[in-house]
C-alpha angles and dihedrals in degrees: 000000000000090000091052093052091047091049092050092048091050092048091049091051091052093049093049091048092049093051091052092051093046092054093055092049092048092050092057093045091055090068089072123075132190110261099180150327122245137185099224131048095225090050091054093048092045093054090046092051093046092050091050091050090050092051095246091127139002102222136018141175137178125230119207107224095167118003119232118237147155092306095057148286126337135205124266127176122211114214119190139182 
């Protein structure tokens, strides 16, 4: 019985700690918003770079949703802050 109580207490502590860490990470990710969707990775990066140079946003990154390849274009999301 003592082992069960100790195990449950340890599990609860881990869950509470994980929730606290997740909240901090989500708060920083909310500063970014999706600017656009593009078919090619270099197109996404080029628009992100140009917008940064023009002062439209401070930071940017591209997320590969579907990679482009020999069969055709893919899907890339531009996220900016």
